[in-house]
C-alpha positions as CSV (number, residue, x, y, z in Angstrom):
1,M,0.0,0.0,0.0
2,I,2.8,2.5,0.9
3,L,4.7,1.4,-2.3
4,Q,1.6,2.3,-4.4
5,F,1.2,5.6,-2.6
6,W,4.9,6.4,-3.1
7,A,4.7,5.5,-6.9
8,I,1.6,7.6,-7.5
9,S,2.9,10.6,-5.6
10,T,6.3,10.4,-7.4
11,L,4.5,10.3,-10.7
12,H,2.4,13.2,-9.8
13,I,5.4,15.3,-8.5
14,A,7.5,14.4,-11.6
15,L,4.8,15.5,-14.1
16,W,3.8,18.7,-12.2
17,S,7.3,20.0,-11.2
18,P,8.5,21.3,-14.6
19,L,5.4,23.4,-15.1
20,V,5.3,24.7,-11.6
21,T,9.0,25.6,-11.7
22,V,8.6,27.5,-15.0
23,S,5.5,29.3,-13.7
24,L,7.3,30.4,-10.5
25,I,10.3,31.7,-12.5
26,Q,7.9,33.5,-14.8
27,M,6.1,35.1,-11.9
28,T,9.1,36.1,-9.9
29,V,12.2,36.7,-12.2
30,D,11.5,36.8,-15.9
31,P,8.0,36.9,-17.4
32,L,9.3,35.8,-20.8
33,F,11.2,32.8,-19.4
34,M,10.4,29.7,-21.7
35,I,7.3,31.4,-23.0
36,D,7.3,29.4,-26.2
37,Q,7.8,26.1,-24.4
38,Y,5.2,26.8,-21.7
39,T,2.2,25.5,-23.8
40,T,4.2,22.3,-24.6
41,L,4.8,21.8,-20.8
42,Q,1.1,22.0,-20.2
43,Y,0.6,18.9,-22.4
44,I,2.8,16.8,-20.1
45,L,-0.1,16.7,-17.6
46,Y,-2.1,14.7,-20.0
47,Y,0.2,11.8,-19.6
48,M,-0.7,11.3,-15.9
49,P,-4.1,9.5,-16.5
50,L,-2.4,7.3,-19.1
51,I,0.4,6.3,-16.9
52,L,-1.5,6.0,-13.6
53,P,-3.2,2.6,-14.2
54,A,0.1,1.0,-15.1
55,T,1.7,2.5,-12.0
56,C,-1.1,1.1,-9.9
57,L,-0.9,-2.3,-11.4
58,F,2.8,-2.6,-11.0
59,G,2.5,-1.7,-7.4
60,M,0.7,-5.0,-6.7
61,P,3.2,-7.8,-6.2
62,E,0.8,-10.5,-7.5
63,I,0.5,-8.7,-10.8
64,V,4.3,-8.1,-11.0
65,N,5.0,-11.8,-10.4
66,K,2.5,-12.9,-13.1
67,V,4.0,-10.5,-15.7
68,K,7.5,-11.8,-14.8
69,D,6.3,-15.4,-15.1
70,L,4.8,-14.7,-18.5
71,L,7.8,-12.8,-19.9
72,L,10.7,-14.8,-18.4
73,K,9.1,-18.3,-18.8
74,R,11.7,-20.8,-20.2
75,R,10.3,-23.0,-22.9
76,T,11.2,-26.6,-22.7
77,N,11.3,-29.0,-25.6
78,V,9.6,-32.4,-25.2
79,V,10.8,-35.1,-27.4
80,T,8.6,-38.2,-27.5
81,V,9.7,-41.7,-28.6
82,G,7.7,-42.7,-31.7
83,D,7.0,-45.9,-33.3
84,L,10.2,-46.9,-35.4
85,A,8.3,-49.3,-37.6
86,R,5.8,-46.6,-38.7
87,T,8.7,-44.1,-39.1
88,R,10.5,-46.6,-41.5
89,Q,7.3,-47.2,-43.4
90,T,6.7,-43.5,-43.9
91,R,10.2,-42.9,-45.1
92,Q,10.1,-45.9,-47.5
93,T,6.8,-44.5,-48.9
94,Q,8.2,-41.0,-49.3
95,Q,11.2,-42.5,-51.1
96,N,9.0,-44.5,-53.4
97,I,6.9,-41.5,-54.2
98,T,10.0,-39.3,-55.1
99,V,11.5,-42.1,-57.2
100,R,8.5,-42.5,-59.4
């Protein structure tokens, strides 16, 4: 629970801090500071609703373990022992077909 709260608050702070910093500099020091990039910075906030569900899901250990199992699952080859007589028959039939 604390991990989820930490992840959500970090995401919130990371996306809001550039806009707040530029706004404070514009209000106190230089009104023309990054005036052209300010509108672009406002669009960063639209990423928050897109990233938030993934942040919440990856805060749950059960989900993380399932994703790791799916992505890191080692594949194993299973070789079965077949009928040798049938295999020989099949090869002879294939050779007879190709010879004709």
